[in-house]
N, CA, C and O atoms as a printed pandas DataFrame, in Angstrom:
     atom_number atom_name residue_name chain_id  residue_number  x_coord  y_coord  z_coord
0              1         N          UNK        A               1    1.026   -1.296    0.023
1              2        CA          UNK        A               1    0.081    0.329   -0.306
2              3         C          UNK        A               1    0.780    1.418   -0.046
3              4         O          UNK        A               1    0.436    2.562   -0.345
4              5         N          UNK        A               2    2.095    0.997    0.693
5              6        CA          UNK        A               2    2.572    2.919    0.685
6              7         C          UNK        A               2    3.365    2.860   -0.690
7              8         O          UNK        A               2    3.735    3.877   -1.276
8              9         N          UNK        A               3    3.595    1.526   -1.161
9             10        CA          UNK        A               3    3.905    1.806   -2.520
10            11         C          UNK        A               3    3.855    2.649   -3.643
11            12         O          UNK        A               3    4.485    3.391   -4.397
12            13         N          UNK        A               4    2.580    2.049   -3.305
13            14        CA          UNK        A               4    1.472    3.082   -4.270
14            15         C          UNK        A               4    1.042    3.834   -4.021
15            16         O          UNK        A               4    0.342    4.178   -4.973
16            17         N          UNK        A               5    0.905    4.697   -2.975
17            18        CA          UNK        A               5    1.141    5.936   -2.131
18            19         C          UNK        A               5    2.681    6.541   -3.318
19            20         O          UNK        A               5    2.845    7.203   -4.342
20            21         N          UNK        A               6    3.395    5.866   -2.432
21            22        CA          UNK        A               6    4.857    7.122   -3.116
22            23         C          UNK        A               6    4.744    6.802   -4.288
23            24         O          UNK        A               6    5.430    7.702   -4.773
24            25         N          UNK        A               7    4.344    6.098   -5.308
25            26        CA          UNK        A               7    5.242    5.715   -6.487
26            27         C          UNK        A               7    2.994    6.611   -7.623
27            28         O          UNK        A               7    2.793    6.412   -8.821
28            29         N          UNK        A               8    2.503    6.980   -7.191
29            30        CA          UNK        A               8    1.095    7.985   -7.633
30            31         C          UNK        A               8    0.639    9.020   -6.524
31            32         O          UNK        A               8    0.588    9.357   -5.341
32            33         N          UNK        A               9    0.228    9.350   -8.422
33            34        CA          UNK        A               9   -0.891   10.777   -7.560
34            35         C          UNK        A               9   -1.450    9.954   -6.472
35            36         O          UNK        A               9   -2.163    9.214   -7.148
36            37         N          UNK        A              10   -1.590    9.636   -5.456
37            38        CA          UNK        A              10   -2.327    9.135   -4.854
38            39         C          UNK        A              10   -1.834    9.452   -3.973
39            40         O          UNK        A              10   -2.743    9.967   -3.323
40            41         N          UNK        A              11   -0.759    9.545   -3.290
41            42        CA          UNK        A              11   -0.428   10.097   -2.428
42            43         C          UNK        A              11   -0.019   11.467   -2.066
43            44         O          UNK        A              11    0.817   11.829   -1.238
44            45         N          UNK        A              12   -0.550   11.952   -2.617
45            46        CA          UNK        A              12   -1.242   14.065   -2.972
46            47         C          UNK        A              12   -2.166   13.768   -2.016
47            48         O          UNK        A              12   -2.030   14.418   -0.980
48            49         N          UNK        A              13   -3.309   12.773   -2.052
49            50        CA          UNK        A              13   -4.149   12.923   -1.121
50            51         C          UNK        A              13   -4.070   13.387    0.391
51            52         O          UNK        A              13   -4.536   14.280    1.098
52            53         N          UNK        A              14   -3.340   12.443    0.487
53            54        CA          UNK        A              14   -2.306   12.121    2.228
54            55         C          UNK        A              14   -1.868   14.204    2.342
55            56         O          UNK        A              14   -1.686   14.640    3.479
56            57         N          UNK        A              15   -1.808   14.757    1.680
57            58        CA          UNK        A              15   -1.445   16.153    2.130
58            59         C          UNK        A              15   -2.639   16.718    2.133
59            60         O          UNK        A              15   -2.332   17.811    2.609
60            61         N          UNK        A              16   -4.048   16.781    1.905
61            62        CA          UNK        A              16   -4.872   17.868    2.425
62            63         C          UNK        A              16   -5.198   18.350    3.275
63            64         O          UNK        A              16   -5.658   19.488    3.363
64            65         N          UNK        A              17   -4.911   17.049    4.644
65            66        CA          UNK        A              17   -5.110   18.294    5.792
66            67         C          UNK        A              17   -4.129   19.905    5.902
67            68         O          UNK        A              17   -4.341   20.968    6.485
68            69         N          UNK        A              18   -2.554   19.189    4.657
69            70        CA          UNK        A              18   -1.986   20.695    5.168
70            71         C          UNK        A              18   -2.756   21.542    3.936
71            72         O          UNK        A              18   -2.208   22.631    4.105
72            73         N          UNK        A              19   -3.478   21.702    3.045
73            74        CA          UNK        A              19   -4.092   21.829    2.707
74            75         C          UNK        A              19   -5.259   22.798    3.213
75            76         O          UNK        A              19   -5.712   23.863    2.795
76            77         N          UNK        A              20   -5.583   21.863    4.426
77            78        CA          UNK        A              20   -6.733   22.689    4.752
78            79         C          UNK        A              20   -5.843   23.669    5.826
79            80         O          UNK        A              20   -5.397   24.592    5.144
80            81         N          UNK        A              21   -5.471   23.802    7.052
81            82        CA          UNK        A              21   -4.752   24.096    7.352
82            83         C          UNK        A              21   -4.091   25.138    7.086
83            84         O          UNK        A              21   -4.236   26.183    7.722
84            85         N          UNK        A              22   -3.065   24.958    5.857
85            86        CA          UNK        A              22   -3.163   26.448    4.856
86            87         C          UNK        A              22   -4.188   27.556    4.968
87            88         O          UNK        A              22   -4.085   28.685    5.449
88            89         N          UNK        A              23   -5.049   27.029    4.485
89            90        CA          UNK        A              23   -6.423   27.540    4.081
90            91         C          UNK        A              23   -6.982   28.927    4.912
91            92         O          UNK        A              23   -7.608   29.938    4.594
92            93         N          UNK        A              24   -6.475   28.459    5.974
93            94        CA          UNK        A              24   -7.734   28.042    7.567
94            95         C          UNK        A              24   -6.423   29.294    7.848
95            96         O          UNK        A              24   -6.488   29.545    9.051
96            97         N          UNK        A              25   -5.390   30.074    7.260
97            98        CA          UNK        A              25   -4.369   30.894    7.837
98            99         C          UNK        A              25   -4.989   32.210    6.839
99           100         O          UNK        A              25   -5.171   33.413    7.029
100          101         N          UNK        A              26   -5.232   31.097    5.482
101          102        CA          UNK        A              26   -5.186   32.785    4.463
102          103         C          UNK        A              26   -6.657   33.632    5.078
103          104         O          UNK        A              26   -7.591   33.560    5.876
104          105         N          UNK        A              27   -5.959   34.533    3.915
105          106        CA          UNK        A              27   -6.535   36.018    4.478
106          107         C          UNK        A              27   -7.209   36.116    3.203
107          108         O          UNK        A              27   -6.352   36.385    2.362
108          109         N          UNK        A              28   -9.163   35.952    2.302
109          110        CA          UNK        A              28   -9.424   35.323    1.495
110          111         C          UNK        A              28  -10.440   34.029    1.318
111          112         O          UNK        A              28  -10.542   33.086    2.103
112          113         N          UNK        A              29  -10.817   34.134    0.676
113          114        CA          UNK        A              29  -11.979   33.188    0.419
114          115         C          UNK        A              29  -11.455   31.990   -0.560
115          116         O          UNK        A              29  -10.445   32.200   -1.232
116          117         N          UNK        A              30  -12.039   30.909   -0.635
117          118        CA          UNK        A              30  -11.235   29.363   -1.578
118          119         C          UNK        A              30  -10.779   30.076   -2.644
119          120         O          UNK        A              30   -9.602   30.304   -2.927
120          121         N          UNK        A              31  -11.896   30.467   -3.303
121          122        CA          UNK        A              31  -11.159   31.048   -4.934
122          123         C          UNK        A              31  -10.315   31.708   -5.004
123          124         O          UNK        A              31   -9.632   31.651   -6.027
124          125         N          UNK        A              32  -10.014   32.520   -4.088
125          126        CA          UNK        A              32   -8.684   33.458   -4.381
126          127         C          UNK        A              32   -7.840   32.270   -3.880
127          128         O          UNK        A              32   -7.538   31.851   -4.997
128          129         N          UNK        A              33   -7.294   31.499   -3.118
129          130        CA          UNK        A              33   -6.735   30.417   -2.334
130          131         C          UNK        A              33   -5.906   29.796   -3.320
131          132         O          UNK        A              33   -4.733   29.869   -3.686
132          133         N          UNK        A              34   -7.304   28.936   -3.722
133          134        CA          UNK        A              34   -6.697   28.704   -5.044
134          135         C          UNK        A              34   -6.295   28.800   -6.781
135          136         O          UNK        A              34   -5.546   28.228   -7.574
136          137         N          UNK        A              35   -7.229   29.819   -6.781
137          138        CA          UNK        A              35   -6.109   31.225   -7.522
138          139         C          UNK        A              35   -4.597   31.525   -7.649
139          140         O          UNK        A              35   -3.859   31.283   -8.604
140          141         N          UNK        A              36   -4.326   32.073   -6.536
141          142        CA          UNK        A              36   -3.038   32.434   -6.129
142          143         C          UNK        A              36   -1.874   31.008   -5.919
143          144         O          UNK        A              36   -0.739   30.978   -6.394
144          145         N          UNK        A              37   -2.526   29.897   -5.083
145          146        CA          UNK        A              37   -1.071   29.059   -4.985
146          147         C          UNK        A              37   -1.881   28.186   -6.322
147          148         O          UNK        A              37   -1.483   29.004   -7.151
148          149         N          UNK        A              38   -2.374   27.578   -6.845
149          150        CA          UNK        A              38   -2.032   26.752   -8.050
150          151         C          UNK        A              38   -2.507   28.002   -9.888
151          152         O          UNK        A              38   -2.875   28.624  -10.885
152          153         N          UNK        A              39   -2.488   27.980   -9.848
153          154        CA          UNK        A              39   -2.780   29.511  -11.563
154          155         C          UNK        A              39   -1.252   30.142  -11.042
155          156         O          UNK        A              39   -1.267   30.923  -10.091
156          157         N          UNK        A              40   -0.186   29.849  -11.570
157          158        CA          UNK        A              40    1.550   30.081  -11.894
158          159         C          UNK        A              40    1.784   31.120  -10.375
159          160         O          UNK        A              40    2.070   32.317  -10.360
160          161         N          UNK        A              41    1.571   30.280   -9.279
161          162        CA          UNK        A              41    2.618   31.299   -8.000
162          163         C          UNK        A              41    2.839   31.403   -8.116
163          164         O          UNK        A              41    3.083   31.071   -9.276
164          165         N          UNK        A              42    4.035   32.648   -7.174
165          166        CA          UNK        A              42    4.780   32.633   -7.596
166          167         C          UNK        A              42    5.410   32.743   -5.760
167          168         O          UNK        A              42    4.680   32.997   -4.802
168          169         N          UNK        A              43    6.309   32.580   -5.718
169          170        CA          UNK        A              43    7.602   32.944   -4.939
170          171         C          UNK        A              43    7.762   33.797   -3.895
171          172         O          UNK        A              43    8.600   34.698   -3.924
172          173         N          UNK        A              44    6.550   33.466   -2.354
173          174        CA          UNK        A              44    6.136   34.391   -1.305
174          175         C          UNK        A              44    6.868   33.687   -0.120
175          176         O          UNK        A              44    7.579   32.683   -0.088
176          177         N          UNK        A              45    6.416   34.626    0.920
177          178        CA          UNK        A              45    6.809   34.547    1.881
178          179         C          UNK        A              45    6.388   32.985    2.587
179          180         O          UNK        A              45    7.163   32.432    3.367
180          181         N          UNK        A              46    5.855   32.740    2.430
181          182        CA          UNK        A              46    5.457   31.544    3.096
182          183         C          UNK        A              46    5.930   30.009    1.351
183          184         O          UNK        A              46    5.227   29.008    1.211
184          185         N          UNK        A              47    6.494   30.152    0.913
185          186        CA          UNK        A              47    7.097   29.691   -0.528
186          187         C          UNK        A              47    7.093   27.957   -0.111
187          188         O          UNK        A              47    6.271   27.213   -0.646
188          189         N          UNK        A              48    7.877   27.553    0.670
189          190        CA          UNK        A              48    8.588   26.375    1.742
190          191         C          UNK        A              48    6.670   25.987    2.500
191          192         O          UNK        A              48    6.133   24.880    2.485
192          193         N          UNK        A              49    6.343   26.687    2.803
193          194        CA          UNK        A              49    4.392   25.322    3.182
194          195         C          UNK        A              49    3.627   25.851    2.290
195          196         O          UNK        A              49    2.475   25.447    2.451
196          197         N          UNK        A              50    3.751   26.749    1.201
197          198        CA          UNK        A              50    3.203   26.742   -0.143
198          199         C          UNK        A              50    3.500   24.667   -1.220
199          200         O          UNK        A              50    2.927   23.833   -1.922
200          201         N          UNK        A              51    4.589   24.940   -0.641
201          202        CA          UNK        A              51    5.048   23.322   -1.724
202          203         C          UNK        A              51    4.952   21.989   -1.191
203          204         O          UNK        A              51    5.312   20.895   -1.626
204          205         N          UNK        A              52    4.202   22.473    0.180
205          206        CA          UNK        A              52    3.486   21.134    0.489
206          207         C          UNK        A              52    2.005   20.826   -0.239
207          208         O          UNK        A              52    1.393   19.772   -0.413
208          209         N          UNK        A              53    1.823   21.673   -0.449
209          210        CA          UNK        A              53    0.477   21.755   -0.647
210          211         C          UNK        A              53   -0.223   20.459   -1.739
211          212         O          UNK        A              53    0.499   19.989   -2.618
212          213         N          UNK        A              54   -1.546   20.010   -1.581
213          214        CA          UNK        A              54   -1.227   18.946   -2.493
214          215         C          UNK        A              54   -0.912   18.874   -3.934
215          216         O          UNK        A              54   -0.486   20.006   -4.162
216          217         N          UNK        A              55   -0.880   18.362   -4.790
217          218        CA          UNK        A              55   -0.638   18.477   -6.163
218          219         C          UNK        A              55    0.585   19.571   -6.628
219          220         O          UNK        A              55    1.366   19.457   -7.572
220          221         N          UNK        A              56    0.476   20.655   -5.643
221          222        CA          UNK        A              56    1.551   21.709   -6.423
222          223         C          UNK        A              56    2.854   21.038   -6.579
223          224         O          UNK        A              56    3.378   21.205   -7.681
224          225         N          UNK        A              57    3.344   20.489   -5.928
225          226        CA          UNK        A              57    4.535   19.349   -6.745
226          227         C          UNK        A              57    4.622   17.587   -7.119
227          228         O          UNK        A              57    5.511   16.771   -6.877
228          229         N          UNK        A              58    3.122   17.421   -7.891
229          230        CA          UNK        A              58    3.054   15.867   -7.869
230          231         C          UNK        A              58    4.524   14.819   -8.251
231          232         O          UNK        A              58    5.327   15.052   -9.155
232          233         N          UNK        A              59    4.582   13.428   -7.099
233          234        CA          UNK        A              59    5.561   13.462   -7.790
234          235         C          UNK        A              59    5.940   12.492   -9.633
235          236         O          UNK        A              59    5.167   12.662  -10.576
236          237         N          UNK        A              60    6.529   12.065   -9.689
237          238        CA          UNK        A              60    6.702   12.079  -11.664
238          239         C          UNK        A              60    6.510   10.803  -11.690
239          240         O          UNK        A              60    6.679   10.356  -10.555
240          241         N          UNK        A              61    6.199    9.886  -12.544
241          242        CA          UNK        A              61    5.130    8.780  -12.914
242          243         C          UNK        A              61    6.500    8.022  -14.216
243          244         O          UNK        A              61    6.343    7.840  -15.423
244          245         N          UNK        A              62    6.857    7.940  -13.970
245          246        CA          UNK        A              62    7.060    7.158  -15.547
246          247         C          UNK        A              62    6.679    6.372  -16.863
247          248         O          UNK        A              62    5.891    5.427  -16.822
248          249         N          UNK        A              63    7.161    6.723  -17.815
249          250        CA          UNK        A              63    6.093    5.848  -18.541
250          251         C          UNK        A              63    7.233    5.552  -20.056
251          252         O          UNK        A              63    8.096    6.265  -20.568
252          253         N          UNK        A              64    6.882    4.623  -20.283
253          254        CA          UNK        A              64    8.014    3.514  -20.705
254          255         C          UNK        A              64    6.937    2.398  -21.842
255          256         O          UNK        A              64    6.145    1.495  -21.571
256          257         N          UNK        A              65    7.529    3.181  -23.540
257          258        CA          UNK        A              65    6.610    2.777  -24.637
258          259         C          UNK        A              65    7.570    2.276  -25.641
259          260         O          UNK        A              65    8.333    2.983  -26.299
260          261         N          UNK        A              66    7.449    0.844  -25.703
261          262        CA          UNK        A              66    8.528    0.000  -26.751
262          263         C          UNK        A              66    7.619   -0.391  -27.778
263          264         O          UNK        A              66    6.435   -0.659  -27.573
264          265         N          UNK        A              67    8.026   -0.411  -28.568
265          266        CA          UNK        A              67    7.617   -0.991  -29.593
266          267         C          UNK        A              67    8.357   -2.435  -30.371
267          268         O          UNK        A              67    9.551   -2.342  -30.653
268          269         N          UNK        A              68    7.640   -3.707  -30.690
269          270        CA          UNK        A              68    8.736   -4.291  -30.879
270          271         C          UNK        A              68    8.691   -4.539  -32.848
271          272         O          UNK        A              68    7.867   -4.453  -33.758
272          273         N          UNK        A              69    9.966   -4.835  -32.685
273          274        CA          UNK        A              69    9.997   -4.870  -34.671
274          275         C          UNK        A              69    8.950   -6.030  -34.936
275          276         O          UNK        A              69    8.440   -6.887  -34.214
276          277         N          UNK        A              70    8.809   -5.586  -36.715
277          278        CA          UNK        A              70    7.983   -6.379  -36.967
278          279         C          UNK        A              70    8.483   -7.566  -37.659
279          280         O          UNK        A              70    9.531   -7.466  -38.298
280          281         N          UNK        A              71    7.610   -9.111  -37.585
281          282        CA          UNK        A              71    9.173   -9.733  -37.765
282          283         C          UNK        A              71    7.814  -10.445  -39.094
283          284         O          UNK        A              71    6.585  -10.398  -39.139
284          285         N          UNK        A              72    8.716  -10.947  -39.846
285          286        CA          UNK        A              72    8.795  -11.613  -40.894
286          287         C          UNK        A              72    8.967  -12.602  -40.968
287          288         O          UNK        A              72   10.144  -12.885  -40.745
288          289         N          UNK        A              73    8.101  -13.734  -41.283
289          290        CA          UNK        A              73    8.465  -15.195  -41.930
290          291         C          UNK        A              73    8.012  -15.487  -43.585
291          292         O          UNK        A              73    7.039  -15.258  -44.304
292          293         N          UNK        A              74    9.491  -16.203  -43.711
293          294        CA          UNK        A              74    9.467  -16.758  -45.142
294          295         C          UNK        A              74    8.684  -18.534  -45.644
295          296         O          UNK        A              74    8.302  -19.587  -45.133
296          297         N          UNK        A              75    8.760  -18.181  -46.330
297          298        CA          UNK        A              75    8.754  -19.943  -46.384
298          299         C          UNK        A              75    9.189  -20.434  -48.000
299          300         O          UNK        A              75    8.962  -20.216  -49.190
300          301         N          UNK        A              76    9.740  -21.007  -47.348
301          302        CA          UNK        A              76   10.505  -21.319  -48.693
302          303         C          UNK        A              76   10.488  -22.686  -49.923
303          304         O          UNK        A              76   11.228  -22.641  -50.905
């Protein structure tokens, strides 16, 4: 279970309490908070706390695409 949370965006859900706590300290409404923190957020006094919010820095998920060569069989 911990492996799944560590390697997918599901782990970001565990950061929701940080979102709520940071919002409670914010002076404004929810839409202003989301716009300020998730729409091209600029470095400010609480930058370190902002970087702990969910989906600010989601983990990188590696995707590999492989194509097998075409096999040609000839019958003589």
